[in-house]
Residue, then its C-alpha position, 0 to 999 in steps of 0.5 A: m032044859s029045866k035050867i034054861k027055863n028056870y033062868i028065863n023065868e028068873t030073868v023075866n021076874e027080875m026085869v018086871h019086879n026088881v028093875t027100876w025103869p026110867t020115866w019117859k021124861e027122864l029118857q028124853n032128857h038123857a037122849i038130849i044130853v047124849v045128842i048134845a055131847s055127841v055134837i060137841i065131840a064131833v065138832l072138837i074132832f073136826a076142829m082138831d083135824f082141821i087145825f092139825g091136818n096136813n094131808s099132802s095127797t090132796k091138792d085142796p088147801i082147805w083140807e091141809g089144815v091151818l098148820g099145813f097152810l102155814y107150812n106151805m106159806f113159809n116154804 
């Protein structure tokens, strides 16, 4: 039990005295970067899905994708 208590005390000491915590402004800047990157990746995935998607189970031509539309147009 003393090893666990020692581990917790050392962890708290490390977190309080040796870790460099970011400022509030740095956290806000990094959060904005993460949100922007997430939106860009989501748009890219949607674009790839829209262009290359060819799901024959749906009858809605919007969800067939551009390649599916061209394939149906030439058949």
